[in-house]
N, C-alpha and C positions, 0 to 999 in steps of 0.2 A: 504493499499500499504506499502511497505518496502521502505527503502532508497535505493538510487542508488548505483552502485558498486563504490567501492572507488579505488583510483590508477590508473584509466583507462587513457590510453596514447591516444593522438589525441583530437582535438576538437569535442565535441559531443551536439548537440543541445539540448534545454530543452525538446522539445517533444520526441525526440529520447531516451534521458535518462529517461523520465516519461515512455515510454513504456517498457524498459528493467527493470525498477523498479518494475513492478507489480509483485506481490507474487501470482504465478498462483495456487499453492497449497492451499493457505487460500481462494483465490476466488472460486476455485472449492468446496472447503469444505462449504462456505458460502451458494452457490447455492444448493448442495446436501441436505445440513440441510432443506433448504426452500422447496425442492421437497418432502423430506420425510413427512414434515408437510401438504402438499397439499395432499398426499395420504391418510393420517390419516383423515383429513377433508373430503375427498371424501368418503372414506369408512364409515363415521359417517352421511354421506348425509348431511353435514353442507354447503351447496352451497355459502352462503353468505361470510362464511370463506374462502371457496376455492377462491373466487373472489378476496376478499382482499389481500391473500397469492399471487396469480397472480400478482396482480397489485404492490405489494412489490418487488417480484422478478425481474419483467419486467422494474422497476425504479431504480435497483439496479447497482452500478458501476460494481460489479464483473460479474454479468451476461452479462452486455454489454460488457466488455472486452472479456469474453469468446465467445461471438458471433462473435465479430470482428475477434478473433483468430481463430474460426472454419471455417469462409469463407474465410480467407487469407492463410489457410494453406491445404484445401482439394483440391480434383482434379480440380475443375473449377476456381482456384483461377487466371487462366490466361485467363479467359473468361469474355470479359466486356459485358455490357448491352447495350441499346440504347445511354447512355451518354459517352460509350468508356472509362469509368474510370476505374483503378486498384489500389487497396492499396498495392503497392508494396514494401514499405518503411516504417520503423518504425514511422517516424513523422506522416505520412499520417495515419497511424493505429491509432495511439493515438488520433489524431484529430477526427477520426471516431466516436471514443467512445462517444464523447461528442455529436456527430450530432445524435446519436440514441435516440430521444425524440419522445414521441406520441404526444404532444401538436405541431399542425402545421404539421404533417406528412401527405405527399401526394405521394404515390408512382408512379413511371413513367411507361409508357407502356413497355409491355415484347418485347423483340427481338426474333423473329420467326426464327428457322432454323430448317433444317431436317437431319435426320440421316437415313442411309439404315437400313431396317429391314431384317431378314432371308429369308423372302419369296421375297425379291427384291423390296418390296414397300418401301415407305419414311414414317418415323414417325415424327410428328411434335415436336420440342422442344420449349418451351417459356422461355427466359433466363431473369431472372430480374436483375437490376442494383446491383452493390456491397452493396448498402445501403439497398436496399429492400431485398437482400438475408440475410443481417446481422440482419434487423428486423425481418425477418421470423426465423432466429435460436434463437433470443431472445424470441419470444414468443412460440415457439416450447417448449424450456425449461419448461415453465410454463403450457403449455398444455399436454405435454407427460407423465407427472405422472398421469394425469386425465385418459387419454387414456389407459394407461397400468392397471389402476385399474378397468376400467369399461369394457375392452375388452373381446370379446368372447374367452373362454378358448381354443376352437379349432381353432384359428387363428394364424399363425405362420409367415406372411410376414411382413415385414418393422417393426419389433419389435424388441427391443433390447434383447439380450441373447437368441434369438431364431433363428432357420435356417431351410432350407429344408430338412436336415435330421431329424428334429423333426416331420415336417409333414408327412413323408414317414414312420417313425416308427409308428405314430398314424393311418396310413392307415393299417400297418400291423397287429398292435393289433386289429383292428375292422374286418379284413377280413380273418385272419390266421386260426380261429378256425372251427371246423366242422360244429358249429351251427351258423357260422357267416352268415351276409346278403350275397345274392348272386347276387343282382343287384346293379348297380351304375348309377346315374345320373352324367353325365359329363356336367358341367354347364360353359357357356362362356357368359359374360357379354358384350354386344355390346358398344364399346367405353367407357368403365366405366370413366375414367378420364375426358373425354370431355364432358359427359351428367349430371354428377351429379347436381341435382336441387340446385340452389342458396339459395332459399328461406328455404329449408329445412336445409341446412348447417348453415344459419344464425339463425335458430331457435333453433337448437339443439346442435351446438358446444360450448363448454364453454369457451369462450375468448371474448376479447374486439371487440363488433360487428362492430363498426365504423371501425377498421383496417381491420378486415376480410372482410367487404363489399368492401373496397377500393381494396384489392388484387383481389377479385373474379370479380370485375367490372371495372379493369383498362384497360383492351384490349390489344391488341399486333401491333406492327409494321412489316410490310411485304412488301419490296419493296418501302418503302417511305409512304405507305398507312397506315392508322390507322384503325383497326378492332375492333369493340366490342365483348366482350365475355358475352353472355346471360347466358351461363351454363358451368358446368364443372370446375375442379381445373387443373391450368397449369401444363403440365408435365414439369419439369425442376426446379419449386419451391421447395424449401428443406421441407416446411411444407405440400406439396400436398400428399405424401404418407398416412400421419398421418389422415389428412381430409378424404381422400378416405377409409382409414381403420375404422375410426369412423362411416361414413355413412353407410358401410356393417356391423357393429358390431350390434348384436341383433337378427341375421337371426336364429342363434341356439336356442335361447330362443323363438322366435316366432314358430319354429318347435315342441318346447317341449310342447308348451302350446296348439298347436292345437292337437297334438296326446295324450296328457293327456286326452283331452275331448273325443277322440277316444276310449281310454281305459275304461273310466266310461261308455261309450255307449254299449261296447263289455262286456269283462269280464277283471277281475283283472289279470289274466294269461296271457292275451294278450301282446305281445312285439313285437312292429312295426319295432324295429331295425333300425331307421332312426338315422343316425349320420352325422353330417358336418365335413369335414376337409377344411379348406381355407387358401390359401397362396395369400395374396392381392387379386386381383379380380378372381383369379382362384380358384375354388373350386370343390369338388365332394359332393355327397350326397348318403349315402347307404340306401338300402330298401330290402325288403322280396321279392318284385316281380316287374315286368314291370309294371303292372296294379297300384300297389300302388304308384309307382314314377310318373307315368303319370297322373294319376286322382286326387291324393292326396297332393303329395309334390310338384309338379310342380305348380299349382296354387297358393299355400303358398309363394313359392319363387316369382313369378311373382308379386303378390300382394305387398309383401314386398319392391321390387326394384321399382315398379311403384311409391310409395310414395316418393321415393328419385329421380325421374326422369330417372330411369334405366330400362332395359329391357333386356331379354335374346336372345341371337342370335339363331334364329330357325334353322339356316344351321349347325351350329358348337355344339350346344347342343344335346347330344345323351345319349339313354338309353342301356346299356350294361350289359350283363351278365358277371360275374367274371370269368367263364370257357372261355369266348371268349377273355378276357383281355382289359385293356385299358391303355393309356399313361397319365400320370400326373407329371408335374414338371420334365420332362426329363426321366422318369422312366416307365418302362412298368410292370404292375402288372397282374398276371394271374395265376389262379388255374389249376393245372394239378394233377389229381387222388386226389381231396381233399387237396394237399398240395400248399399254396400260394407262388409263386416265383416273386422276385422283381429283374429286371434286369436293365441296361442302356437302354434307348429307342433307338431303331435301328436309328430313324431319328437324334436324338442327336450324336451317334456314327458316322454316315457316315458323319454328318455336321463338327465335329470335324477331322475326317480323311482327309477330303477334303481341311480344312484350313490348315493343316500340310503341305500336299502335294503342295499348293500355297506357302505356307511359304518358304519351301525346294526350289522350282523353282524360287523363288523370289531371292534366294541368291546363285545362280550359282558361283559367284566370291568369295564369302566369304570363309574364312578358316575353316577347320574341329571345331577349337576351337572356332569361332564365331558362326557357325551354331548351335553348342551345347549350346550356351549361348542363343540363341534364343528360341531354340526347349525345354530346360529343364523347365522353368517355367511354360509353358503351359502344357506339358505333366503331370507334378507333380500337378498341379492344377486341371486337368480334373479327374486325377485318385484318387486323397484324395477326390473329391467331390463324387465319386461314390463306395468307399471302404467300405461302409456299407451295401451293399446288394451282390447279387450274381453276382459278377463281374469278376471272375476269368478267365473264358472262353474268356470273352469280353477283359481282359487286355493281355492275349496272343496273341488274334488275333490283336489287335491294335498294339503290339510290331511288328508282323509278317510284317503288313502293313508298318509300318515305317522303317523296315529293308529293303523291297524291293525298297522303295523310296530313301533312303540313298545309297543303293548300285548302284542304277542307277546315282545318283548324282556323287559318286566316280568315276565309270566308265567313265561317260562323261567328266569329268575333265582330265583324263589321257588315251586318246584313244589309244596311243601308247604303253601303258603298259599291261602286262598280268594281268590277274585276281588274280594270286597269289600275284603280287607285289603289286596290290591295297589292297589286305586282309590284307596284313603285314603292310600296311602304316596306314591304317585307322580302321581295325578292331583286337582289342587286347584281350588278356586274362585279365579279371579283376573280381576277386572273382571266383564264379564258372562258370562263363559265359565265353565262349570262343570266341564268336563274339561280343565284345563290341564296338560300334562305338566310337572312341577317337580322340583327336586332341592335340594341343597345345595352350596355351594362356599366355601372359605376365601379372602379376599383377601391381598394380600401382607402387610398389617399386623396379620393375624390375626382380623380381622372375618369372622363367618358371614353369607352373604347367602344368598338364595333365588331363584336364577335360573328363569325360567320359558322354555318353548319358544316362539320367535316363529313366529305364524300367518300364513300368504301371505295369508288372506282378510282380515286386520286392516290391509292396505295400500290405501288409497283410490285408485281409478281418477282420473288426472289427464291431461287433455290436454296434450301436449307443444308447446311454442311452438318452431317451427322457425326455426333461424337464418338470417338475412338471406343470400342467395346470395353478395353482393358483400362481405361483413364480412370484414375482413382484421385478425387480431389483432396484426400487425407494424405497420399504419398508425395514426399517431396521431390520425386523423380519425375513428375507429371507437372509440375510448377510451370515450368516453361512452355508447355503445350496450353495450358489453361490461360496463360498470358495472353498467348497468340489468338485464342478464340475471343478472349475479352476486347482485344484490339480490333478484332473484325466485326464483333457487334457494335463497337463504339463508332466505327466508321458508317454504320448503317442509319445511326441516329443522329438528331441535329444537336442534342446535349452532348454526344459522346464526340461529335466532331468539334465542338466549342472547346471542349476540355483538351483534346488533342492539340488544337491550335495554341490554347495556353501553354501547354507544355513546350510546345515548339518555340515560341516566342521567349519563354523562361530560359531556354538554353541557348538563345541568339541562333537558332537554326542548327546547331551543332550536336554532335553525338558525345556524349560524356566520356567514352572510352577512347575514342581515336582523335576527338577534336575537329573531325571533317564534317562537312555540311550533310543534312538528312535533307534527301529531295524524294521526288516521286520516283525518279529512276534507281536510286539507291534503297528506298523502302525503308521503313522503320517497325520496330516491334515495342510494344508497351512493356516495360521492365518494373515490377516492383522491387524497390530496394530492400525492404525487409518482406520477405516471400509471404503471401497470403496463408500458406500451409502451415507456417510458422507464427500466426497471429498478425500479419502487417495489415494495415487498413487500406481500404480500396479509395484513397483519397489522391489528390494530386501532389499533396505535400510527399507522398510515398511513391511516387511513378517519375520514370524518366524515359526519354525515348531513345532508343538505341538503333545502331544499324543491325539487320538481321543476324550478320556475321559475329559481330561486337556481342549481340546477346547470346548467342552460342558459346562464344569465347567465355563471357560472364558466368555461365551455369556449368560450362566444362572444366574451367579452372578455379571455381569458387572464388572468384573476384567480387569484392564488394564496391558498389558504386555509390558515390555521395553526389548530392546536388551541389552545384550544377554539372561540374566536369571533373572532380577528383576521382581516381581509381586506386584502391589498395588491395593488396593481394591478401588472400585468407579471409574466409567469411567466419 
């Protein structure tokens, strides 16, 4: 810990000052270094060492402080558990750090609530108390490096540095070629989170068994009654997605082992073309024929799941020819005349349009500027999610639907005005577009601005670069790779380009390693002075722009770069 701030005005309690005095960069660095050591021990198969390092991490002040910080800053910070407590002020947060002890720990029952699903049904959520959430966040820091090191390469859900676009790109690489598999098993696990076998988790999850057993068996309160939990991981817990992921890891290896035996029995040239792509509990498996998927693949999957207390949903699990098309993760995959096309799924598109119509109808009395403020983040988020596939026609169709809704909204507000008057008031020329929905808004400083509606068709279609399957954000050997991916993402956004421009000006356009100019011809890489995997911040103060060769030299020789130009040997 560092000393508290000097010269602060006003009376500050000791606990409050102690919370503000925590050196978060140092705490993050200590935790990251322990996580990197856990990765190395896992890779070496030294499970005793893994257990010792996990114990060291979960009992460290730094990890406890970061766990409390996480649960008091995330979206659920205002949702209490059965005890009704919220850690809303610095003294209570600092006190909570000291309360995170394994000895004598006993979690409280979960609070059961229900949220609506897309199909109109209710999804149960089990909400832990703040203390139990913090304990889960603490032990997750120790478990996640193991989970990432042992994860299936074809798993993309609920994993750091991975996203839906990676799973979609994996599907494209498997199905786009002329000799690609022509059939797909669309698998649906029946109530995955609610039915995972507790005994399997206790036997196979590498963490403190006593604490894990307590979390699994704690039960929940609903309408004042306590109900036991004999199976499943609670939906709502911080650690639950990782537990579910680890339970489903190993399916790819199981399939590979089975078909390796088949290849021996057949001939060496036989290629079953069986590949798995999984995102959390949603997955597909490719195959060369319907018979192969039904008679060989499906039994292997069912046997794998049954050992974990799970089973496939017979009504939702389907065998589909790629020429007929299938939906996966909100996208439609289908081959036309040998060419694979990936588009936003019709169901996802119609659901989004329906939600936009409801939003516009719900704000009949809002000003145009206020309505734009509601619409723009949602339109931009949806369009950016689908910008990596064949979405151009879909984006234009979406813009047309929104135009019709906004035109009716504008006419309804001014029933006594003519259409030309309405058009001149709300639809103006902006850039190359003549009919841009516009309004007025007042900023916090009193300045009047003219916001414009964001149009999905303005988003450029860009091919996503899939993450390397072996990439591990907790492994120091992958630091350079993740820095390169971050640079490419920054180039694709306006804010990112601004930051790159700031760094370039700060360095007077020169590489700090060789002192030569960085240009479009030489290229550059975004280097973190203190590696992120060791706790380095993702800020401009911790970044420099290096030539690609200089960047490789820094990582290869272990050089330390200082802002803006000095280079020292030995990290």
